[in-house]
N, C-alpha and C positions, 0 to 999 in steps of 0.2 A: 497395859493400855497406853497408847501413844497420845501425845499432845494433839494429834490430828483427829483422833477418835473421841476424845474427851468432850469437845463441844456438842457432840450429837446426843449426849445424855440429857434427859429432861431436867435434872437438878442443876445442871451447870449453866451459869449466867455468862461467864467470860473466862477465857484461857489466855494467859500471858506468857509468851516465849518468843524470842527473836527469830525463830525459824518460821513463824507464821507470817504470811504476807502482809497482814494488817498491822503488825507490830511496827512502831516508829523506827526501830533500829534494824529492820529486816535487811536493808542494803549492806549495812556494816557486817551483819551476821554472814551473809552470803560471801562477802569479800574476804573476811578473816577465817571463816570456817566453811570452805567450799565442799568439804566432805561431811559436814554436819558436826555437831558437838554440843556438849552441855545437856544434861538430862534434868536439870533443876528448872522447874517452872511453877508458876502460881496459877490457881484457878479460883473462881468465885462461885459459891453455891447460892442459888436463889433463896432468898429469905434472910435470916439473921443468925444469931448465935445458936439458937435451938436447932435449926435445920443443919447448921454446920456440924454441930456435935453429933446429931443423929447420923449424918453421912459418915463421919469418922467412926462412930460406934459400929457401923455395919460393914466396914472394910474387912476383908478376909486376908489380904497379903501384907498390907502396910501396917506399920506400928506407929502409934502416936508417941513421938519422941521429940525432944528439943535439941538433941545432940546431932548437929549436922556434920560433925567431923567423924562420923562412923560409916563403916561400909555396909550399911543396911538400907533396905527400902523403907522409907518412912514418910509420914505426913505430919504436918504441924499446923496448928491454928494460932498464928502469931498474936492476934488480939487477946487471947486468953492464956498465952504461954510466954514467949520471949518478950512481948511488949505489954504485958498485963499491967505494968505500973503506970502506963499512960492513960490519961482521961480521954473522953470521946473527941474533944477538940484536937488534942495532940495526935491521936490515931489518925484523924482526918488529914491533918497537916502532913503526915508521913504516908498518906495514901494507903493506910491499912484499914480495910473494911472488916466488919465482923463476919462477913461471909467469905473472906479470903483464906485460902489454904495454900500451903507450899508442899509440893510433892517432890521428893528427892529420891532418885534411884541411882545408886552408884554401882557400877559393875567393873570388875577388874579382869 
């Protein structure tokens, strides 16, 4: 599923990737990656933690992993994994919402 198709899913609130025209760094992306690049992007699920975990639990291809240095297709929920030690205020300061997911697909 590409970052262009993801926004059409009913559960998706927002997709963040510099290849999307609405991204604040779109011009830089086009300048430095004229042929495309980078398959890491984030997306937000409508709702909160419960809806986010339900979405992850229903994935068929991606694994829920915190190891981003691996050559696997994975998804991560930063608020309850890599940033779980932060309180709500700290999460908000770092723009990490409970509905935020990071999808990583590395292909070689």
